[in-house]
C-alpha positions in Angstrom: 106.5 88.2 -56.5 106.2 91.4 -54.4 103.4 93.9 -54.5 103.5 96.6 -57.2 105.2 99.8 -56.2 103.1 102.6 -54.7 102.6 105.8 -56.7 104.9 108.6 -55.7 102.0 110.4 -54.0 101.6 107.5 -51.6 105.2 106.6 -51.0 106.3 107.6 -47.5 109.8 109.0 -47.0 111.9 109.5 -43.9 111.3 112.9 -42.2 113.6 113.9 -39.4 112.3 117.3 -38.4 110.5 116.5 -35.2 111.8 118.2 -32.0 110.7 116.7 -28.7 112.1 116.6 -25.2 113.2 113.2 -23.8 110.0 113.1 -21.7 107.7 113.9 -24.7 109.5 111.3 -26.8 109.1 108.7 -24.1 105.4 109.5 -23.6 104.7 109.4 -27.4 106.6 106.1 -27.7 104.8 104.5 -24.8 101.4 105.6 -26.1 102.2 104.3 -29.6 103.4 101.0 -28.1 100.1 100.7 -26.0 98.1 101.1 -29.2 100.4 98.4 -30.9 101.6 101.0 -33.4 105.0 102.3 -34.5 105.7 106.0 -33.6 105.2 106.9 -37.3 101.9 105.0 -37.4 100.8 106.7 -34.2 101.6 110.2 -35.3 99.9 109.7 -38.7 96.8 108.2 -37.0 96.6 111.2 -34.7 97.0 113.6 -37.6 94.2 111.8 -39.5 91.9 112.1 -36.5 91.7 108.3 -35.8 90.6 107.2 -32.4 93.3 105.1 -30.8 92.7 102.2 -28.6 95.1 100.1 -26.5 96.1 96.9 -28.3 93.8 94.0 -27.5 95.2 91.0 -25.8 94.8 87.6 -27.5 91.8 86.8 -25.3 90.1 90.1 -26.1 90.7 89.6 -29.8 89.2 86.1 -29.6 86.2 87.5 -27.7 85.7 90.3 -30.4 85.9 87.6 -33.1 83.3 85.5 -31.2 80.9 88.5 -31.1 81.5 89.1 -34.8 80.8 85.5 -35.6 77.4 85.8 -33.7 76.5 88.9 -35.7 77.3 87.2 -39.0 75.2 84.2 -38.0 72.3 86.7 -37.2 72.8 88.4 -40.6 72.8 85.0 -42.4 69.5 84.2 -40.7 68.0 87.5 -41.8 69.4 87.1 -45.3 67.3 83.9 -45.7 64.2 85.9 -44.9 65.1 89.1 -46.9 62.5 90.0 -49.5 62.9 93.6 -50.4 65.6 96.1 -51.6 65.4 97.8 -48.2 66.3 94.5 -46.5 69.3 94.2 -48.7 70.4 97.8 -47.9 70.0 97.2 -44.1 72.0 93.9 -44.4 74.8 95.8 -46.4 74.9 98.4 -43.6 75.3 95.6 -41.0 78.1 94.1 -43.0 80.0 97.4 -43.3 79.7 97.8 -39.5 81.1 94.3 -39.0 84.0 95.1 -41.4 84.9 98.2 -39.4 84.8 96.1 -36.2 87.1 93.5 -37.7 89.5 96.3 -38.9 89.6 97.6 -35.3 89.9 94.2 -33.6 92.4 92.5 -35.9 94.2 95.3 -37.8 94.7 98.1 -35.2 97.7 99.3 -37.3 95.6 99.8 -40.4 95.3 103.6 -40.2 93.9 106.2 -42.6 92.2 103.6 -44.7 90.1 105.0 -47.4 86.3 104.6 -46.9 85.1 106.0 -50.2 84.1 102.6 -51.5 82.3 101.4 -48.3 78.9 102.6 -49.6 79.3 100.9 -53.0 77.2 97.7 -53.0 78.3 96.6 -56.4 
């Protein structure tokens, strides 16, 4: 079973109104490819103000995951010693930061993701 359809306000439609020289088109395409994005994803990311990074190689992604694993182990250690609501709040902030790092390392194509629920600890 497929995912439910998106509401009309979130459905993307083809838009062929972009005028560019061959050189501009090649440069935009190359930059999008370097960020491991389609041209559409690249243009929307730039419009949303997202910082773009070159796609990580397999080794770089594994290294990023190793760093994240170490941070999670550190948080687990602190969690065992947590004793106050402030401790829980600080741990939540650490977890949100790790989630953002994972999104960048593993999902570079996930652009314009809503962050309105990141502060909700419930």
